[in-house]
N, C-alpha and C positions, 0 to 999 in steps of 0.2 A: 591788270587794270587797263592797259592800252586796248586790249581786246574788248573790254566792256564799253569803253568810250567810242570805239569804232563801230560797235554794234548799234549803240543808241543813235549815233549820227546817221548811219545807214538806214536804220528803221524809220527815223523821222523824215528822211528824204522820200522813202517809199510810201509812207502812210499819209494819205491825203486827209483823212478825217476819221472821227470816231464818235460814237454815242456811248458815253459811260453808262453801264447797265444799272446804275442807281436810279435811273429815270423811268418813268412811264408817261403815257399820254391819256388825257381825259377828253372825250368828245361827246357830242350829243345833238339832239334834235328837239326843237320846241314847236309844237303844233297846237291848233285850236281844237275845240270839241268836235269839229268835222274833219279832223286830221289833215288840215291844210297847214303848210309851214308858215311861221310867223317871223318876220324879220325885225331887227332893231330892238329885240328884247335884251335887257342887261342880264348878264350871267356873271356871278361872283364865285370863285373857288377859294376856299380858306382852309388852312391846316387846322386840325382840331387842337393840336398841342403847341401852336406857336402863332405868331402874327403874320406868317407868310400868306399873302393874299394876291390873287390875280383877278382881273376882270376883263370881260369881252362883251361883244354884242353879236347877236345872230345875224347871219348873212341872208341873202334873198331866198336861199333854200331852207332857212330856219335852223341852220347848223352853227355850232360853236366848236372851238378847238383850243385846247391848252396843251402845249408841248413841253418837254423837258421838266416834268413834274417829279420831284424827289419822292421816293417810295414812302408810304405812310397812309394815314387815314385823314380824309378831307370831307367837307360839306360843299355841295354845289347848289347854289340858290339862284332863282330867277325872280325878277320883280318887274312890274309894270303897273302904272296907276290904275289901269282899267281892269286888272285881273287880280286874283288872289295869289299871294306869294307862295312859292313852292320850293321845297328843299329836299335834297337826297344826300345820303351818306355813301361814300365810295372809298374802298381800300385800293390804293395804287400799288400794284406789284411791279417789279422791275421788268421792263420790256413789254408791259401790257398796254392795251389801248381800248378800255371799256367804252361802250356807247350807252349814254343815258337818254331816256325819253321823258320829256316833260309835256304834259297836257295843260294848257291854260284853262282856268275855270273862272266863271263870273262870281262876284261876291255872294250872290244869292244861291250859288250851287254848293259851296263848301267853305270851310275855314282853312287855315294854314295846314298843309299836309307835310309830314315828314316821313320819307320812305327810306328804308335801309336796303341798299343795293350791294350785292356781292358780284357786280358785273365783271370784275377782273377775273375772279375765279371761274366764271362760266366759260371763258375762252382759253384757258391754259390747261395743259396736261400735267403741270408740275405741282405736286402737293407742297404748299407753302404755309409758313407760320409767321405772323407779324407780332412783335413785342415792342412796345414803345417805352419812352423814358420814364413815364409814371409807373408802369408795371414793374420796370427794373428796380425803381426806388422802393416799391412796396413789397416785392417778393422777398421772402426771408433769405438773407445771405447773398442775394444776387448783385448787390451794388458794390461788394468788395472787389478789390483790384484783381485778385486771382480766382474769382468765383466764375463758375460756368452754369450757375442755377438758372440764368436767363435762357439757357439752351436746354439743359436737362429737364427742367420742370415743364416745359411747354412743347418739346419736340419728341414725339414717340420714337423709341429705338435709340435714344441718345443717353449715354451714361458715362461715368468716369470710373476707370479701373487702372491700377498701377499709375495713378496720378496723371493720366492722359485721357482726353476726350475720345470716345468712340461713338460713331453713328452707324447703325446698321452693320455692326460687326467689323468695321474697318477703321484704320487710323487716318487715312488720307482725306483731308478736308481742305477747302479753299476759303480764305478770308478775302472779301472784297471790301475795301474802304473807299467810300464815296464812288462806288462803281468800278474801281480799279483793282484787279486781281493782284494780290501781293504774293509773289512766288516764293515757295519754300519746298524744295525737293527732298529735304531731310525728314526722317521719322525717328521717333524714340529718343531724341536728344534734347528737345525743348519741353519745358514743363509749364511755362507761363503762357496765358492766352495772348492773342494778337493785339488786343486793345482793352483799355480800362473801361468797364461797363459804365462808369459815370460820364464818359465822353460820348455815349451813344444816344442819338435821338430816336431812331427806329432800327430794329434788327429784323431782317427778313431771312428766314431759314428755308432753304430748298433741300429736299431729300429725294433724289432720283428724278428721272424723266426730264433731264436738262435739255434746253435748246442748244443748237450748235454754237451759239455765240458765247456760251459759258465754257469754262475749262473742263478738265477731265479728271478732277479729284472726285471719284464716283460717289463717295459715301456721305458727303454733306457740303453744302455751299452756304456760307454766312455772309450776307450782303449788308454792310453797315452804312446807314445814313447817319453821319456824325452830327453832333450839335454844331450849329452854324452861327448863332447869334440872333437869328430870327425869333427864337423863343424867349429872348430877353431884350431889355432896352437900357443900355448903359448900366448893367446890373452885374454885381459880383456875388459869389456865393462861397462861403467857407464851410467845409464839411469836416467834422471831427468825430472820431469814434474810438471807443475804448471798451475792452472786455477781458474775459479770462484768457489765460495763456499769454498775458501781457501783450495782447494784440491791439493794434491801432491801425486805422486806414483813413488817411486825411487828404484833402484836396482844397485848393483855391482855384476857382475858375471865374472868368469874367467874359462878358460879351455884349454886343450891341449891334445896331444896324441903322442905316439910313435907307433912302429909296434905292440907292445904287450900290451900297457897300454893307457887308455883314462880316463880323469877325467873332471868333471864339478862341479862347486859349485857356489852358489849365496846367498846373503843376501839382504833383501828387506824390505821396510817400506812404509806405506801409511796413509793418513788421509784426511778427508773431513768433511764439515758441511752438506752434503747431503748424508746420508748413506742409509736409508731405505725409501721406498715409504711412502709419507705423507698422513694423513687422510683428509687434505684439501689442497687447492693450496698453503697455507702458509707453509713455512719451519721453524719449531720451534723444538728445542731440538732433533736434528737429526745428531749429530756428530758421526763419526766412525773413528777408526784407527786400524792399524794392523801391525805386523812385523813378519818376519820368515826367515828361511834358508832352502836350499835344496842342495843335493849333489847326484851325480851319478858317480860310479866308475866301470870300466870294465878292467879286466886283463885276458889275454890269456896265460894260463899256457903252452900250446902247441897247435898244430892245432886241437886237439880233445877236449880240455877242456877249458872252459871259466867261469870266476867268475864275477858276476854282483851284485852290491849293490846300492840301492836307499834309501834315507832317507830324511825326512822332519820334521820340527817343525815350527808351526805357531800359532799366538795368535791374536784374533780379539775382538774388543770392539764396541758395537752398543748402542747408545741411542735410545729409542723408541719414535718416534715423537708424538706430541700431537696436538689437535685441540684447537687453542687459543680462540675460541668462545664458548667452552663448559665448563660451570662452574663446572661440575662434572668430568672433565677430569683426567686421570692418568698422573701425572706430572713428575715423576722422575724414570721411569722404564729404566733399562739397561739390556743388554744381553752380557755376556762375554763367549767367546769360545776359546777352545784350541784343537789343532789337531796335532798329531805326529805319524809317522809311519816309519818302517824300514823293508825292504824286501831284502832278499839275495837269489840269484839264482846261481846254479851250472849247467852249460850246458855241456853235454857230447855228442859228435858226434861219433858214432861207425862206420858209413859208410854212403854212399849215401842213404838218405831217413830215416835213423834210428837215432833219436836224443832223448836224455833223460836229464831231469833236476830235481833238487830238489829246492823248494822255500819256506823256512820258513818265517814267517812274524810276526810282532807285531804292533798293532794299539791302540792308546789312543785317546779318543775323549771326550770332555766335553762341556756342555752348562749350564751356571748359569744365571738364570733370577732373578733380584732383583728390588724391588721398596722401596721407603721410607716408614717408618712405618705410616705416617699420610696421605698417598695418598688416594684420593677419586676416586671411591667408595670403593676401597679395596687396601690393601697392600699385595703383593704376593712375595713369595720366592719359587723358584724351581731350585734346583741344581741337575745336573745329570752328572756322569762320567761313561765311559764304557772302559773296557780293553778287547782287543781281542788278543789271541795268537793262532797261528795255522800254516798251510802250505797247499800247493797244490802239487799234484803229477800227472804227466801225461807222457805217452810214446806215441810217434808219429812214425808211420811207413808208409812211402810213397814208394810204389812199384807197378810198372806197372799201372794198372787201379785203384788201391786202395789208399786212403788217410785215414788211420785208426788211431784212437786215443782212449786211455783209461786211467783212472786214478782216483785220489781221491782229494777231497777238504774238509777242515774242520777247525773249530776253536772252542775254548772255550771262553765264555764271562762272565765277572763279572761286574756288575753295582753297583754304589753307588748313591742312590737317597735320596733327602730330599725335602720336600715341606711344606709350611704353608701359610694360607690365613687369613688375618684379615679384616673384612668388617667394613669400617668407614662410612657407609651410615645410621647409626642409628638403624640398625636391631639387633645389638648385636651378630651377627653370627660370630663364630670363628671356623675355621678348624684347629684343633690342629696339632702341628708339627709331622711329620712322617719321620723317617729315616729307610732305608732298603737297603739290598744288595742282590738282586736276582742274580742268576747265570743261565747259560744255555750253550748249546753246539749244534753244527751242524756238521754232516759229510755226505758227498755225494760221491757216486761212479758213474762213467759214462763210457759209451762206445759209440763210434761214428764211422761210416764209410762213406766215400764219394767215390762212385764208378762211374768211368767214363766209362759208358757202350760203348759209341762211342765218336767220336770227337765232336758230337753235342748234346749228352744226358748225363747228370750227375744225379745220384740218391744219396740221402743221407738218413740215418736212424740212430737213436740213442736212448739211454735210460738213464735216470738219476734217481737214487734211493737216496732219502734223508731221514735222520732221524734227528729230532730236539727234544731237551729236554729243556724245560723251565717251565713256569707255567703249560703248557700242554705238553705231549709227543706225537709227531705226526710222521707218516711215509707217504711218498708220492712217487708214481711212475709216472715218467713223460716221456712218449714216444714222439718222434719227428721224422717226416718224411718229405721229400721234394724232389723236382725235378726241374731241369733247362733244358730247351730245346733251343738250338741255331738253327735258321733257316739258312742253308748254303747260302752263297753269300750275302743275306741281312744282316746277322749277328745280327738279332733281337734275343733277349734272353727272353723267357717266363719262369716264375718260379712259383711254388706253394708250400705251406707249411701247415702242421697241427701239432700242438704241445700242450702240457700241461706243466704247470709251478707251482711250489710251492714256496711261499715266507714266510720265517720264521717270526714269530711275535716278536714285541718288548717285553722286559722283564718287563715293568712297571706293578705294582700291588698296591693294597691298603689293609690295615688291621688295626685292633685295633680301638682306639678312632677316628682316622681320617675317617675310613670307617663308623663308627657309625654316625659321624657328617654329612657325605655326605648322608647317608641313611635317616637322618632326613629331608633332603632337597628334598625328593622324587627322589633321585638318587641312583645308585648302581654301583658296579664295578664287572664285570664278566671277568675272564681271557680271553685274546685274543687268537683266533685261527689263524693259518697261512692262508694267502690268496691263493686260488686255482684259476688258470686262464686257460682258453682254448682259443687258437688263431687259426684263419684261415687267410691265407694271400695269395694273388697271385699278380703278377706284370709283367712288361715288361720293358726291357732296349733296347732303339733304338739309335744306332749310325748313324750319317749322316755327312760325310765330316768334321769330327772332333768334331761336336756337339754331345752331349749325352743327350737324354731324358729318364728319368726313372719315371715310374708311378706304383703305387701299391694300392691295396684295402685291408683293414684289418678289422677283427671283433674279439674283445676280450670280452669274457664272464668271469666274476669274481664272486666268492663266498667269503664272508668275506673280502670285498674290504676295504683296509686300508684308513682311513681318520683321522682327528684330531678334537677334540671337546674341547671347553673351559669350565672351571668350573665356572658356572654363568658368572659374568662380571669381572673375576679376572686376565685374561691374563695368567693363569695356564692352560696348554694344556695337554690333554691325547690322545694317539692314540685310535682309535675306529675301530670296524669292522662294516661296512655297509653290510646288508644281501646279497646284490647282486649289480652288475654293468654290464652295457653293453656299450662298447665304440667301435664305428665303424667309418670308414671314408675312404677317398682316398687321396693320396698324389702324388705330382709331383715335380721333380727337373729337371732343365735344365742347362747344363754347355756348354759354348762355348769353342772353341780352341782359341789360340792367333790370334786375328784378325789384319792382317797387322802388326803383331809383336808389336802391340800397346795396344790392349784392350782384356780383358777377362771378360765375363758377366756370371751372375748366376741368377737363379730364383728358389724359393721354394714356394710351395703352399700346403695348407692343408684344406680340408673340413671335419669336424669332429663333432661327436655327442657323448657326454659323459653323460650317464644316470645312475641313481641309482634306486634301488627298495627295498621295505621292510623297516625294522626298523634297528636301531643300535642294534646289537646282541652281541657285545663284547667290553670290555673297559668300559669307563664311560657312562653308559646308563641311560635313564629316562623312564618314563611311555610311552609306545608306543600304540597309538590308533590302531584300526583296519587299517592295511595299505591300502592306496588307490590303487586300481588295476592299474597295469601298472607301468610306470617309471616316475621319476622326474629328473630335471636337476641337475647334480653335480655342485658345486660352481665354478669349473674351466672349465666348458663347454664353448667353443668358436667356433662358426660355421666355420668361414673363417679366415685364417692367411696367409699372403703373404709377402715375401721379394723379392726385385729385386734390383740388384746393380752390381757393377763390379770394376775392377782395370784398370786404364788407365796409360800407360807410356807416359810421357810428355818429351819435349826437355830439355836439360841441366840437365840430371840425376834427373828429378823430376817425381812424380807420383800423381795421383788423385784416390781416392777410395770413392764410394758412396753406400748408402743403403737406399731404400724406404721401409717402413714397414706399412702394412695395416692390421687391425684386426677388426672384426665385433662386438666385445664386449663380455665380460664374462657375466655369469648368474647374474641376478638381484635378490638379496636376499629379496627384498621388491617389488614383482610384483603388478600390471602390470607396464611396459611391462615385458616380460620374460627375456630380456637381456638388458644390458647397451648399451650406444651409441657406434658406431664405431669410430675409430680413425686412423689417418695416421701421420707418422713422417718421417723426412728426416735427415740422418746423412751424414757427410762429413769428409774426411781426405785428407790433402794436405801435401806432403812431398818432401824433396829435399836432395840429397847427396852432401856434400862438400868434395872433395878429398876422401881418403880412410878411414879417421878416424871419420869424423864429419857428422852428419845428423840431420835434424830438421823436426818435423811433427806437423802440426796444425790440431786439430780435433774439430768438433762441433757435439754434440748429441742433437737431437730434435731441429734442427736449427730454425724452425718456432715457437718454444716455445708453442706447442700445449698442453693444459692442460685439461684432462678429468678424470672423475671418472672411474678407472679401475675395482675396486672390492669393494663390501661392505659387505663381510663376516668378522666376527670378528676374526682377526688374527694379532698379534703383533701390537696392537694399534688401531685396528678398520678398517675403510675404507682406501682405497689406491688410490691415484691419480698418473697419469702419471708424471714422473719426469720432472722438468722444463729444459730449455735449459742449456747445459753445454758446455763450451768452454775451451780448455786447449792446451798447447803447450808441446811437448816432445822433449828433446834433448838426443842424443846418442853420446858418445865419445868412440872410440875403440883405444886401444893401445897394443903394444906387450911388453912382459917382458922377 
């Protein structure tokens, strides 16, 4: 712990400032019909889903500038008594700085004009998806505490198998809360998501083509703008749900704001008899429960200084389901998890385009796996806790054609690990107890510039230098370059990217009698090296009458690809390095506008191939025969994944939301054939508002009760079946205080 505190103190002395990456910038120009700049025009920026509002006036060059804007969807409106009011919609992506153009019109020329602008997407090479609070509430199943539907329904190539989220064939993902990356170097031990979906205001998902100021978890970045209190005014909300499998998911939240201060806080709890994916169609020994709290505080000291704090504490409990027909089944295994974090940010705005922030953080995470001493074939105990202390520092300067950023990110980590395995299968094998406390640290420096060469061409280049110290000391240099090209009049945007990434290794290790016992089983433990990735990606965004089609093709080559491996048949898992991996595919998303002000449709599709090569070269390794030339399927390869659905506004303040999911099947661990069977599910959500305070929502997940074998790799209880039909009702009651 002393090392953690020393690291945080040293980091804050070195870090002058940072811009949390939950922000973007909105800027623009107002001109008259002869394209001459107009000064003194009032410009108002307003969030679509809250009361967050900023106003400004154009300068002598007709320009306006809004800095440190949280990601999400906004309207920007101009007004002047002598001209027609004009309004544009803009989606703010993290790190973006779209430029809007307004032309003033005389009252005789036109009426009020509303233009939909995807300006942010035209200047970034990163494929991104935005999901807001209302979509999360209406999407079937997405609002539950342990649900990932807000990601899997809207992000191509994202799916859940053996109870863990995978994006583009990999486990390693990064959660950013209020722009602060929450570190977690462990894989395969935690089952709960990083944050309760009910506490999210906007979720931005990035998949590949990351700028240098983002971390190196290659497969997915989830940037959460939490609820802040700007979306309510001294208002509380009580959420209660109940359904089959004795499930309930409840929350009490409250928030409000003044001109200088905004606050939001929540407490929540959930339980169910259907927690994890079961090894057979039967549901046995599968209860789960959890509880936690979350808060977000924002205080504006003055127009140039803002203080932000987000904090969370949650605890989850999972029984590991069993196969009732297997006489040698593991009967009493459970997994207990704790996760807490706190992140503080100081945002300083010195002038238009120049914003600085400091963001120290602390994160605690644990996962304790236990089974009864007489369980067959083995009794396993594996406890792990990790403490992370550090901070991020970045300075952003937006001027003219440049959007430049540079800074630092780092943390120190201390783990406490304990494991033991007793084999009750008659072999007499005992893996003796091992307690250890490995430490490590990471620091990365980065620089990035996004250069808008013309109104239709944007170039980006960045470099990230990382030093990691753990069981191995490693240094990695990660260059990244990209370009986006907008075709005038058509407004099609083509983009391309090349980059390299480094992912720090988990700290797990083995020594002493435990290592000797494992070596007697023809196994060994080799320190893990960090994963090195190389990515090529290109894509196109095509808007047409409010519809937006986005397609991209990617190729990721990895060395020391992170996977996980079990110790014999024990349910004790260790991270491993696979010698190499190759993941490639193409993805498509389609979004509609509001059709007749009633419906909005979406479609996501992924065609993907996730392959490995060579042997396990790090972590828990066994004897490796001469590798077969070429590649083999990774256990989470799935060729085709499709989601199609939408939200429909009905009469009498009601709505309907649907999702159809098709998947071609994951890799079969016991071929032939090479993949398991395909499957299709249908989810449904029907809701109605009663007055201003009360609403009800009825949801059905896997309505047709389609049951198939999803995965037969040995992870958390063995094979995994698609969950049975779930039906639950959710009630919301809002009141002022």
